[in-house]
N, C-alpha and C positions, 0 to 999 in steps of 0.2 A: 638329114641333119638332126632330127629329133632323137635318133638312136644314140647320138654321140654328144648329147647336151651335157653329160656328166664328165666328159673328158677334159682334164685340166692340165695335163703334162704329158710330154713324150720324152723318153730317154733313149739313148743310142749307145751301142757298142762303138769302139773306135776302129781297131784294125780289121780290115776286110768289110767294114760297114761304112764308116765315114771316111776312113783313110785307106788308100791302097799303096802297096809298096812294089812298084814294077821292078822286074829283074832283080829280085832280092838276092838270088844266088850269085849273080854277076857283081853285085855291090860287095858282097862278102869276098868274092874271089879277087876283086880289084884291090881291096885293102890288104888282104893277105899277100898278094903279089908284091905290093910296095914294101912288105916286110920280109921278102925273100922266100915266100912259100907259094908254090904253084899248085893249084887245085883245079879239078874239072868242075865247071859250073853246074853241070847236070848232077854230079855226085853231091855237090853242096846242096842243091835244091832238094834232093832226096833226103839228105841227112837233117835238114832244118826242122821239119815237122816231127821227125822221130826223136830228135834230141829235146825238142820243146816238151813233148809228152813225157819223156824219160825224166827230165828234171822236175816237171810238175809232180810226178809221182814220188820223187825223193823228198819233197817238202812235207812238213808235218801236216796232218789232216786239219781241215778248218783253219788254214792259215794262208798267208801270201807267200808265193814261191820266192820272191825277190829278197825278202827279209829273213826267210826261214829255211833256205836251202842248206845242205850239209857240207858244202865246199866253199872255200874262200869267204871268210867274213867280209864285212864292208857293204852289206846290203846289196842294192841293185848292181853296183859296179862289180861286186864279187860274183853275183849270179851270172852276169853277162860275160865275165872273164871265163868262168867255168863253161859256159855255153859254147863259146868259140873254141875253147880247148877240146871239148867233147866232140864238136863237129869235126875238128881236124883228126881226132882219134878215129872217128867213124870212117872218114874217107881215106885214112892211111897217110895223112900228112904230118909233118913235124909239129911239135908243140909250138904254138905261137907265143911271142913275147908279150909281156904286159902292155907294151906300147901299141901292139896291134889291137888288143882288146880295148884299150883306151881310145884309139882312133875310131873304132866301130861304135863305141858307146856315144862318142860325140857326134858322129855322122848322123845317127838316127834321131838326134834331137833337132835336126835342121830340115827345113822344108824341101830342099833339093833331093832328099832321099825318098820323098813321098809324093803322092797325088791325092787331091781331094776327089772323092768319088763323084762321077758325073751326075750333075743335077743336084748335088747335096746342098750347096749354098742357097740356091733358089728355093729348094724345098724347105729348108730351115727358115728362111725369110718368110715364106708363105705361112708356115705354122705359127710363127711369132705374130704375124699380122692378124691371125685369128684369135690372139689372146692366150695362146698356150705357153706354158713354161717349158723350157728345154734343158736337158742335162745329158752328160756323158757318164756312162758307167762302164769301166774297162779294167781288165786284168793287165795293168801297166805299172810302170814305176813312176817316180816323181818327175820325170821329164815331160810327161804328157801335157800338163797345163801350159808349160812354156812352148811346146811344139804347136799346140792349138793356137796360141797367140801368134807365133811366128808365121804360121801358115795362113792366118787370117780368118779363123773360125771362132776364136774364143769369145768375141763380142756377142755371138748368137746364143750363148749358153748361160743359164742362171747359176749352174754349179757343175763341177767336174769331180767325179768320185773315182779314184784310182786305188787298186787293191793294195799297193805298197804303203799307202797312207792310212786307208781304212783298216788294214790288217788281215783281211780275208778276201778271197777271190770269188767271183761268180763260179758256181751257182749258189754260194752261201747266201742266205737271205739278208744277212746284216749289211752287205754292201748296197743292196736295193733299199733296205729300210733307212740306212744313213742318208741316201740320196733323197728319198721321199720326205724325210724330216727336214732336210735343208730347203727343199722346195715348198714345204708346208702343204703337201698334197696327200690325201689318203690313197692307199694302194689301189682301191677299186676305181679311182679316178685317173689312173695313170697307165700309160702304154709303154712297153719297152720293145725296141727293134734291134735285132742283131743277127749274125750269121751262124751262130752255134746253137744246135738244137738243145744240147745239155746246158751250156752256160747261160745262154740268153733266153731261149724259149721256156725251158723247164725251170730255170732259175727264177725268172721273173714271175711265172705263174705260181711257183712255190711260195713267193712272197706276197701273193694275192693280187698281182698286177695283171693286166691284159698283156699279150705279147704277140709279136709277129716275127716270123722267120724270113730273113732276107736270103734268097738263093737265086743267083743268076741262072742256074741250071733249069729253073722252073719247078723245082721240087719243094718250094716253100710257099709262103703267103704272097710275097712280092718278089719281083725279079730285079728291081732297081729302086733306089731311094727316090728317084724322080716320080715314081708311081704312087708314093705314099699319100699325098693329099687326095688324089682321086680315089684311092682305095678306102681311105678313112671316111670321107664325108659322103654319107648316104649308105654306109654298110654297118652291120652289126659287128662289134669288136669280138674277136675270138678270145677264149681263155679268160681267166680271172673270175 
């Protein structure tokens, strides 16, 4: 415990860390099917990460992809409309209507599209009981705070920082610094946990924080969020 006496706050990534999205390709395919477009679920699952990276690269450097992409103005809604259009292009499907994009945008603002990561709520409650401040730092749009409320996790966090509001994405240090300022905690007294080596691990360490990589494969610091309290208390923090 003495090694962690300086720890005052823990921050978390959202998607693939706190929140899981089971059968993502199937969810996209189901919505497209309702709008008259048949796609193969496996093709969609392959296209999703490719298009995500592609549109990230099309945004201006040091900015948020949702507000600063080059297609379809209207912020996050425009980004996600272009996102589903590009997925359909990649898999060879017809261009979806704006109504299909609108349905997908609304769907992922509701809890039934998501799962809370196993053990996450118990882990967060444990950390709060130890007097730690908690926050979310995520490359997300403005729906995330509402989603966290609807899914029943918002009450556990002192603040939620999303890139579309802050104006920059991880690994940019400003999104971490904004969160630390809201918490009133110095970087060296905070730990960030996420699943991306570049955005979460390197981003947080670049801002002067400690950081842990979450990797169910075993190639990170922890394999599950449920392991975090046991990992922290009694071990030296890496990074920072």
